C-alpha positions in Angstrom: 90.9 103.0 43.4 93.1 105.8 42.0 96.8 105.7 42.1 96.9 108.8 44.4 94.7 107.1 46.9 96.8 104.1 47.0 99.9 106.2 47.4 98.3 108.0 50.3 97.6 104.7 52.0 101.2 103.7 51.4 102.4 106.6 53.4 100.1 106.2 56.4 101.1 104.6 59.8 98.5 101.8 59.1 100.2 100.8 55.9 103.5 100.6 57.7 102.0 98.3 60.3 100.3 96.3 57.6 103.5 95.8 55.6 105.4 94.7 58.8 102.6 92.2 59.7 102.5 90.9 56.1 106.2 90.4 56.1 105.9 88.5 59.4 103.2 86.3 57.9 105.3 85.5 54.9 108.1 84.5 57.1 105.9 82.4 59.3 106.6 84.4 62.4 103.2 85.9 63.0 101.8 85.6 66.5 98.2 85.2 67.6 97.8 88.8 68.7 99.5 90.0 65.5 97.2 87.8 63.4 94.1 89.4 65.0 95.5 92.9 64.3 96.1 91.9 60.6 92.6 90.6 60.3 91.3 93.9 61.7 93.3 96.0 59.2 92.2 94.0 56.2 88.6 94.0 57.1 88.4 97.6 58.0 89.8 99.4 55.0 89.6 98.5 51.3 92.7 100.5 50.5 94.7 98.4 53.0 93.4 95.3 51.4 94.5 96.4 48.0 98.0 97.2 49.5 98.2 93.7 50.9 97.3 92.1 47.5 100.0 94.2 45.8 102.5 93.3 48.5 101.8 89.6 48.0 102.3 90.0 44.2 105.7 91.6 44.9 106.6 88.9 47.3 105.8 86.2 44.7 108.1 87.9 42.3 110.9 88.2 44.8 110.6 84.5 45.5 110.8 83.9 41.8 114.0 86.1 41.6 115.6 84.1 44.4 114.9 80.9 42.5 116.4 82.3 39.3 119.6 83.2 41.3 119.9 79.6 42.5 119.5 78.5 38.9 121.6 81.1 37.2 124.5 82.6 39.3 125.0 85.4 36.8 121.8 87.1 37.7 122.4 90.4 39.6 119.0 90.9 41.3 118.9 89.3 44.8 115.8 88.5 47.0 117.2 90.0 50.2 118.1 93.3 48.5 114.8 93.7 46.8 112.9 92.8 49.9 114.7 95.4 52.0 114.0 98.0 49.3 110.3 97.2 49.1 109.7 97.2 52.9 111.7 100.3 53.5 109.9 102.2 50.8 106.3 101.1 50.3 105.8 103.3 47.3 108.0 100.9 45.3 105.0 98.5 45.5 103.1 100.8 43.1 105.7 101.3 40.5 104.6 99.6 37.2 107.2 96.9 36.3 108.9 97.2 33.0 107.7 94.6 30.4 109.5 91.4 30.5 110.3 90.0 27.1 111.7 86.6 27.9 109.0 84.1 26.9 109.9 81.8 29.8 109.6 84.5 32.3 106.3 85.8 30.8 104.8 82.4 31.1 106.0 82.1 34.7 104.4 85.5 35.6 101.1 84.3 34.2 101.3 81.2 36.3 102.5 83.2 39.3 99.5 85.5 39.0 97.1 82.4 39.1 99.1 81.1 42.1 98.8 84.4 43.9 95.0 84.4 43.4 94.7 80.9 44.7 97.1 81.8 47.6 95.1 84.9 48.5 91.9 82.9 48.4 93.5 80.4 50.8 94.9 83.1 53.0 91.5 84.7 53.7 89.9 81.4 54.2 92.6 80.5 56.6 92.3 83.9 58.4 88.6 83.2 58.9 88.8 79.6 59.9 91.9 79.6 62.0 90.2 80.4 65.3 87.4 77.7 64.7 89.9 74.9 63.8 92.4 75.4 66.6 90.5 73.2 69.1 89.9 70.5 66.5 93.5 70.4 65.6 94.4 70.0 69.2 92.2 67.0 69.7 93.2 65.3 66.4 97.0 65.8 66.9 97.3 63.2 69.6 98.0 59.6 68.6 95.8 56.7 69.9 97.0 54.0 72.2 96.4 50.4 73.3 93.4 50.4 75.8 94.2 49.2 79.2 92.0 47.1 81.5 88.7 48.7 82.5 87.7 49.3 86.0 84.7 47.6 87.6 82.7 50.7 87.1 83.4 50.9 83.3 79.8 49.8 82.4 78.5 53.3 82.9 81.3 54.8 80.8 80.4 52.4 78.0 76.7 53.4 78.2 77.8 57.1 77.9 80.2 56.5 75.0 77.8 58.2 72.6 77.7 61.3 74.7 81.1 61.7 76.2 84.1 62.2 73.9 87.1 60.7 75.5 90.7 61.7 75.1 92.5 59.4 72.6 94.0 56.6 74.6 97.7 56.4 75.1 100.2 53.5 75.4 101.4 52.5 78.8 104.4 54.3 80.3 107.7 53.9 78.6 110.8 55.9 79.7 111.8 57.0 76.2 115.3 58.0 76.0 116.3 56.9 79.5 117.5 53.5 78.5 119.8 54.6 75.8 122.4 56.2 77.9 120.8 59.7 77.8 121.0 60.0 81.5 124.3 59.8 83.3 124.6 59.2 87.0 126.9 61.4 89.0 129.3 60.2 91.7 126.7 60.9 94.3 124.1 59.0 92.4 122.1 62.1 91.7 121.3 61.1 88.2 122.4 64.3 86.3 120.7 64.6 83.0 122.7 65.1 80.0 121.7 68.0 77.9 120.2 67.4 74.4 122.2 68.1 71.3 120.2 71.3 70.6 119.0 72.8 73.9 117.5 75.8 72.2 115.1 73.6 70.1 111.5 74.7 70.4 109.8 72.9 73.2 106.8 70.8 72.9 107.5 69.4 69.4 105.9 65.9 69.0 109.2 64.3 67.7 111.2 65.6 70.7 108.8 64.6 73.4 111.0 61.9 75.0 111.5 61.7 78.7 115.1 62.6 78.4 114.4 65.7 76.4 111.6 66.9 78.7 113.8 66.5 81.8 116.7 68.2 80.2 114.4 71.2 79.3 113.2 71.3 82.9 116.7 71.5 84.1 117.8 74.0 81.5 115.0 76.4 82.3 115.5 76.1 86.1 119.2 76.6 85.8 118.7 79.7 83.8 116.5 81.1 86.5 119.1 80.3 89.1 121.7 82.2 87.0 119.4 85.2 86.4 118.6 85.4 90.2 122.2 84.8 91.2 121.2 81.8 93.2 123.5 79.0 94.0 121.7 75.6 94.1 122.2 73.2 96.9 124.3 70.2 96.4 122.9 66.9 95.2 121.0 64.8 97.8 122.6 61.6 98.8 120.8 58.3 98.3 119.2 58.1 101.8 117.7 61.6 101.5 116.5 61.1 98.0 115.1 57.7 98.5 113.0 58.7 101.6 111.7 61.8 99.8 110.7 59.9 96.6 108.8 57.2 98.7 107.0 59.9 100.7 105.9 61.8 97.6 104.8 58.8 95.5 103.7 56.1 97.9 102.8 58.3 100.9 105.1 56.6 103.4 108.8 56.3 104.2 111.0 53.5 103.0 111.3 50.4 105.0 114.6 49.4 106.7 115.4 46.8 103.9 114.3 49.1 101.1 116.8 51.8 102.4 119.6 49.3 102.9 119.1 47.6 99.6 118.9 50.9 97.5 122.0 52.4 99.1 124.1 49.2 98.7 123.1 48.8 95.1 125.9 49.7 92.6 123.4 50.2 89.6 124.3 53.6 88.1 120.7 53.9 86.9 119.0 52.9 90.2 117.2 56.2 90.6 115.5 56.0 87.2 114.7 52.4 87.8 113.1 53.2 91.2 111.0 56.1 89.8 109.7 53.8 87.1 108.9 51.1 89.6 107.2 53.4 92.1 105.2 55.3 89.4 103.7 52.0 88.4 103.4 50.6 91.9 100.0 49.8 93.4 101.0 51.8 96.6 101.3 54.9 94.4 97.9 54.4 92.8 96.4 54.0 96.3 98.2 57.1 97.6 96.9 59.2 94.7 93.5 57.8 95.1 93.5 58.9 98.8 94.8 62.4 97.9 92.2 63.0 95.3 89.3 61.5 97.3 90.2 64.1 100.0 90.3 66.8 97.3 87.1 65.8 95.6 84.8 65.2 98.6 86.8 66.2 101.7 88.2 64.1 104.5 85.1 64.6 106.7 82.7 63.5 103.9 80.1 65.9 105.2 77.5 64.8 102.5 77.9 61.1 103.4 78.6 59.9 99.9 80.2 56.5 99.2 83.8 57.4 99.9 85.1 53.8 99.4 83.4 53.6 96.0 85.0 56.8 94.8 88.4 55.7 96.1 88.1 52.4 94.2 87.3 54.2 91.0 90.3 56.6 91.4 92.6 53.7 92.3 91.6 51.8 89.2 92.2 54.9 87.1 95.6 55.6 88.5 96.6 51.9 88.5 95.7 51.6 84.8 97.4 54.9 84.0 94.2 56.2 82.3 94.6 59.7 80.8 93.9 62.4 83.3 91.5 64.1 80.9 89.4 60.9 80.8 89.3 60.7 84.6 88.1 64.4 84.8 85.5 63.7 82.0 84.1 60.7 83.9 83.9 62.6 87.1 82.0 65.5 85.5 79.7 63.4 83.2 79.0 60.4 85.6 75.7 58.9 86.0 74.4 55.9 88.0 74.4 54.6 91.6 76.9 55.8 94.2 77.8 52.2 95.2 78.3 50.9 91.7 79.7 53.9 89.8 82.2 55.4 92.1 82.8 58.4 89.9 79.2 59.7 90.7 80.2 60.5 94.2 82.2 63.6 93.4 79.1 65.5 92.2 76.8 63.8 94.6 78.8 65.6 97.4 78.4 69.0 95.8 74.9 69.4 94.3 73.6 71.4 97.3 72.8 75.0 97.1 71.9 75.1 93.4 75.0 73.2 92.6 77.2 76.2 93.4 79.7 74.0 95.3 79.9 71.7 92.2 80.7 74.8 90.1 83.4 76.1 92.5 85.1 72.8 93.2 85.1 71.8 89.5 86.8 75.2 88.5 89.2 75.0 91.4 90.5 71.4 91.1 90.3 70.8 87.3 90.8 74.2 85.9 93.0 76.0 88.6 90.5 78.9 89.0 89.0 80.1 92.2 85.6 81.4 91.2 83.5 80.9 94.4 83.3 84.6 95.1 82.1 85.5 91.6 78.7 83.9 92.1 77.7 87.2 93.8 79.9 89.8 91.9 82.7 90.1 89.5 86.1 89.3 90.9 87.6 92.4 92.6 91.2 91.7 91.4 90.9 89.3 88.4 89.0 91.2 85.7 88.9 88.1 83.5 86.6 86.4 86.2 83.1 87.7 86.0 79.8 86.8 87.6 78.2 85.8 84.4 81.0 83.2 83.7 80.4 81.6 87.1 76.7 81.1 86.3 77.5 80.0 82.7 79.6 77.2 84.2 76.9 76.5 86.9 74.4 76.0 84.1 76.1 72.8 83.0 75.2 71.2 86.3 71.5 72.4 86.5 70.3 69.1 84.9 72.0 66.9 87.6 69.6 65.3 90.0 70.6 63.5 93.3 68.1 60.9 94.5 68.0 58.4 97.3 68.0 54.8 96.2 65.4 52.6 98.0 65.4 48.9 97.4 66.2 45.4 98.6 69.8 45.5 97.3 70.6 48.7 99.5 72.7 47.7 102.5 71.1 48.3 105.9 72.3 51.5 107.5 74.0 52.9 104.4 72.8 55.7 102.1 72.9 54.9 98.4 72.3 57.7 96.0 71.8 57.9 92.3 73.0 60.7 89.9 71.2 61.4 86.6 70.2 64.3 84.3 66.6 65.4 84.1 67.0 66.8 80.6 65.8 70.3 81.6 66.6 73.0 79.0 66.5 76.7 79.0 68.5 79.6 80.6 70.0 79.8 84.1 69.0 82.9 86.0 71.0 84.8 88.6 70.8 88.2 90.3 73.6 90.9 90.2 74.5 93.3 93.0 72.0 95.8 91.5 69.1 93.3 92.0 68.8 92.8 88.2 67.8 89.4 87.0 70.3 88.0 84.4 70.1 84.9 82.2 72.9 82.8 80.8 73.3 79.6 78.8 75.8 76.9 79.6 79.0 78.3 78.3 82.8 77.5 78.7 85.7 79.4 77.3 83.4 81.3 74.9 81.6 78.3 73.5 77.9 77.5 74.3 76.9 73.9 74.8 74.6 72.1 72.4 70.9 72.4 73.2 70.3 68.7 73.2 71.8 65.9 75.3 73.6 66.0 78.6 75.1 69.3 79.5 77.7 67.8 81.7 78.9 65.5 78.8 79.1 68.6 76.7 81.3 70.3 79.3 83.6 67.2 79.3 83.9 67.6 75.5 84.6 71.3 75.8 87.5 70.6 78.2 89.1 68.3 75.7 88.8 71.0 73.0 90.1 73.9 75.3 93.0 75.5 73.5 94.1 77.1 76.8 94.8 73.6 78.1 93.4 74.6 81.5 93.0 71.0 82.7 96.7 70.3 81.9 97.9 73.5 83.5 96.0 72.9 86.8 97.3 69.2 87.1 100.9 70.3 86.3 100.8 72.9 89.0 99.3 70.5 91.5 101.9 67.7 90.7 104.8 70.2 91.0 103.5 71.2 94.5 103.2 67.6 95.4 106.9 67.1 94.8 108.3 70.5 96.0 105.7 71.8 98.5 105.1 74.9 96.2 103.6 75.2 92.9 104.3 77.7 90.1 101.6 79.8 91.7 100.5 80.4 95.2 97.9 79.2 95.9 98.2 76.4 93.5 94.5 76.5 92.4 94.3 80.1 91.6 96.0 80.5 88.1 95.6 83.6 86.0 97.0 86.9 85.0 96.3 88.3 88.4 98.6 85.7 90.0 102.0 85.6 88.2 103.7 82.3 87.9 107.2 81.9 89.4 108.5 80.2 86.2 106.0 81.0 83.4 108.1 79.5 80.6 108.6 76.2 82.4 105.0 76.2 83.4 103.9 76.6 79.8 106.3 74.0 78.6 105.2 71.3 81.0 101.5 72.2 80.3 102.0 71.6 76.7 104.2 68.5 77.2 101.7 66.9 79.6 98.8 67.5 77.1 100.9 66.1 74.2 101.8 63.0 76.2 98.1 62.2 76.3 97.7 63.4 79.9 100.0 60.6 81.0 100.3 61.2 84.8 103.0 58.6 85.3 105.2 60.3 82.7 104.6 63.8 84.3 105.5 62.4 87.8 108.6 60.8 86.3 109.7 63.9 84.6 109.6 65.9 87.8 111.1 63.1 90.0 114.1 62.8 87.7 114.7 66.6 87.4 117.9 68.0 88.9 115.8 70.3 91.2 114.1 67.3 92.9 117.5 65.6 93.3 118.9 68.5 95.3 119.4 68.3 99.1 117.4 70.2 101.6 120.6 71.2 103.5 122.2 74.4 102.5 124.2 77.1 104.2 121.9 79.6 106.0 123.1 82.6 103.9 122.4 80.8 100.6 119.0 79.4 101.8 117.9 82.9 102.7 118.0 84.0 99.0 115.4 81.3 98.1 113.0 81.2 101.0 109.4 81.2 99.9 108.3 81.0 103.5 109.3 84.6 103.8 106.9 85.6 101.0 109.3 85.4 98.0 108.6 83.3 94.9 110.2 79.8 95.1 113.2 79.3 92.8 113.4 75.5 93.6 117.2 75.8 94.2 116.8 73.4 97.1 114.2 71.1 98.7 112.1 73.0 101.1 111.4 70.9 104.2 107.7 70.6 105.0 105.6 68.6 107.6 104.0 65.3 106.6 100.4 65.2 106.1 98.3 63.1 108.6 98.0 60.2 106.2 101.8 60.2 105.6 102.3 60.2 109.4 100.0 57.3 109.9 101.4 55.2 107.1 105.0 56.0 108.0 104.6 55.1 111.6 103.0 51.7 110.7 105.8 51.2 108.1 108.5 51.8 110.6 107.1 49.8 113.4 105.9 46.8 111.3 109.1 46.5 109.4 111.4 46.9 112.4 109.3 44.3 114.3 109.9 41.7 111.6 106.2 41.2 111.0 106.4 42.2 107.4 108.3 44.4 105.1 105.6 45.9 102.8 105.1 49.4 104.1 101.7 50.5 105.3 100.2 47.1 105.6 97.9 46.7 108.2 95.9 49.5 109.8 93.4 49.5 106.9 92.2 52.4 104.9 89.1 52.8 106.9 90.9 52.9 110.3 93.3 55.6 108.9 90.4 57.7 107.8 88.7 57.4 111.2 91.9 58.5 112.8 92.5 61.4 110.4 88.8 62.6 110.7 89.7 63.6 114.3 91.8 66.4 113.0 89.3 67.7 110.4 86.8 70.6 110.7 84.1 71.2 108.1 83.0 74.8 107.6 80.0 74.5 105.4 81.2 77.2 103.0 80.1 77.8 99.4 82.5 75.1 98.1 82.2 72.8 101.0 85.6 73.7 102.4 87.1 72.2 105.5 90.3 72.7 107.6 92.9 70.4 109.1 94.2 70.8 112.6 97.0 68.4 112.7 100.2 69.3 114.5 102.4 66.3 113.6 102.7 65.3 117.3 103.8 61.7 117.3 102.9 61.1 120.9 99.5 62.3 120.3 99.2 60.4 117.0 100.2 57.1 118.7 97.8 57.7 121.6 94.9 58.5 119.2 95.7 55.5 117.1 94.7 53.5 120.2 95.9 50.3 118.7 96.9 47.5 121.0 98.9 45.7 118.4 100.8 49.0 117.7 101.7 49.3 121.4 103.0 45.8 121.5 104.9 46.3 118.2 107.2 49.0 119.6 108.9 46.7 122.3 108.9 43.9 119.7 110.6 46.2 117.1 113.2 47.2 119.7 113.8 43.6 120.6 114.1 42.6 117.0 116.6 45.4 116.3 119.0 44.3 119.1 118.5 40.6 118.1 119.9 39.3 121.4 122.9 41.6 121.2 124.6 42.5 124.5 127.8 44.1 125.5 129.3 47.4 124.6 130.8 46.3 121.2 129.9 46.3 117.4 126.5 44.9 118.3 125.5 48.4 119.6 126.4 50.0 116.4 124.5 47.4 114.3 121.4 47.6 116.5 121.3 51.5 116.2 121.8 51.4 112.5 118.8 49.0 112.2 116.7 51.5 114.1 117.9 54.6 112.2 117.3 52.9 108.8 113.8 51.8 109.7 112.7 55.2 111.0 114.8 58.1 109.4 116.1 56.0 106.4 119.7 57.0 107.1 122.7 56.1 109.0 123.0 57.1 112.7 125.2 60.1 113.5 128.2 59.9 115.8 126.2 61.9 118.5 123.3 59.5 118.3 125.7 56.5 118.8 127.2 58.2 121.9 123.8 58.8 123.4 122.8 55.2 122.7 125.9 53.7 124.2 125.7 56.0 127.3 122.0 55.0 127.8 122.9 51.3 127.6 125.9 51.6 130.0 123.6 53.4 132.5 120.9 50.7 132.3 123.4 47.9 132.5 124.3 48.9 135.9 120.8 48.0 137.3 119.6 45.2 135.0 121.0 42.2 132.9 122.9 43.3 129.8 120.3 41.8 127.4 117.5 43.7 129.1 119.5 46.9 129.2 120.1 46.6 125.4 116.4 46.1 124.7 115.3 49.0 126.9 117.9 51.3 125.4 116.7 50.3 121.9 113.1 51.0 122.8 114.1 54.4 124.2 116.0 55.2 121.1 113.1 54.1 118.8 110.8 56.4 120.7 113.3 59.3 120.3 113.5 58.7 116.6 109.8 58.6 116.1 109.2 61.8 118.1 111.9 63.7 116.3 111.0 66.6 114.0 113.1 64.9 111.4 110.7 61.9 111.2 107.6 63.9 110.6 109.1 66.1 107.8 109.4 65.6 104.1 113.0 66.9 103.3 
């Protein structure tokens, strides 16, 4: 190349762009899109490649000059001045340097030239291999942990160990940083989180992934959004409100009378952190999560009649053992075996109808946060990134799966047992576009085609682990956030993508990376959200302030307060039993006694299955307590209400302190708070009116029973607030 051609390149817009990108690369500030542009420039023009080589030579000399300045303060040439001159005038790169006579410097230049050659070889090798190595680095970066107890269905997972690559196991939950005084409780017990020493530190670093640091970063990003939107957050919730809400979210029921009383009376400044740790590891939380995900995976109506109990048991064991969420997802996708022995098989057994299109749509929606059901017929009309060929490429992973009826002496009479296996079929998957053309695709996810041999579903599980977009993590973070606040970062929560902007993209990204770096530790994720300042806020706020942050009116949620929402049917059922059983003195352990099967039968009365492409169903439940109690149709429940009222008064009679004590017992057991002055006046007036026509003790019992019914039928009882 002639000097004239090089100079002409040095004066072109492409050369200016190249020098700017090269400078960013040398400084370590080159982003992914900029890296791709740099690759494009270097591969497309030999003159630009030569310019890049000369720039790297000059950069090496500038670094050497900086080192000489550090050694000899009398040197006049500085790194910063020389760099500015070269970048501002690219032609300086092509001026032949004057001979350097110092022997030491000459020897260094020879060495520097060799280093530059090695450096450039490494650069181009790195540019070519960076994309390929990104997923491998992501998988290898996570530390291993101590394995926990296996579930009863673990024999299938062991048999598939050669095919399914599991996420590295993680140690059990430890609230890192919370026990060292990093969290300071406020006067209201809200558990305000102290800011880290460097709040602007880059998020997601492995050495800073302590619970205290993550919680502080959640608070910082939310507080910044409140400031940018001129929103005043609500005051901190008191202990009564926070306790009830936390129990409902984690365990699926309200607190018992004694749980509320003990928590409020406790003087422990860290009682909120302690309760979150206890509830996150509690069996009731594992059972609640198992019920939630059983409903999501196969539906409340169980239209395909798979083994609901077996799936629930598998999920309960996974959540109780705090198994990594990525492992649970992989086992659900790659499962094989009998429905009654390997509970994870029931997920796909419920969705292999219609060429496994429901399995494709439900997998994408629940585990990837992508609604793709309409793309089986055409490209998405609004989301350009979702195409018809991508749907069928994902569908191809499930084409080997076979659902068969199990016949044998060990099958229970009247029950259907199914088996799930792969038939080993290879080849393309065919579909028809809107023009009537036949198209063919291979099993492909995120631009990567599955290996030709082996189980395609096991290959999909491996590809999910290697996904550099962290779609499994992002989908679960969004769902857990909505579990706590009623709204996710996107609406709907299972439709994530550029077409559906997130309310807090930076916080969403941060939690996505942190959850993945934690080893997909669901307990830690729930603990982070539960201990955030936002979840500790009250639902009560002045109407003028609440109107600024009201997602029910169509705006994006800012999470400056807790948005009240109705309980789900399972929460209503368990909370009713919790209130009545604990008040009647027959136990104090929450939803003890109706049984999971009885609750499901009751809930199914409100479910309508529509038979859509992804086996959707709807819920027609109006949170009517009178209707709920009537439909429970439990004689023991009907007897428990008078018994609960009698236990609350405990033989009290007379219009004195006993009235206040009885009413407090009822209020704590149902609404988990102290009774108001107005409620106390109503209760006293009711007692006085009844005492005119019946003995005082009977009047007290009747008034208590009436008050219990009033509490249970209030809108406050059936709301999460």
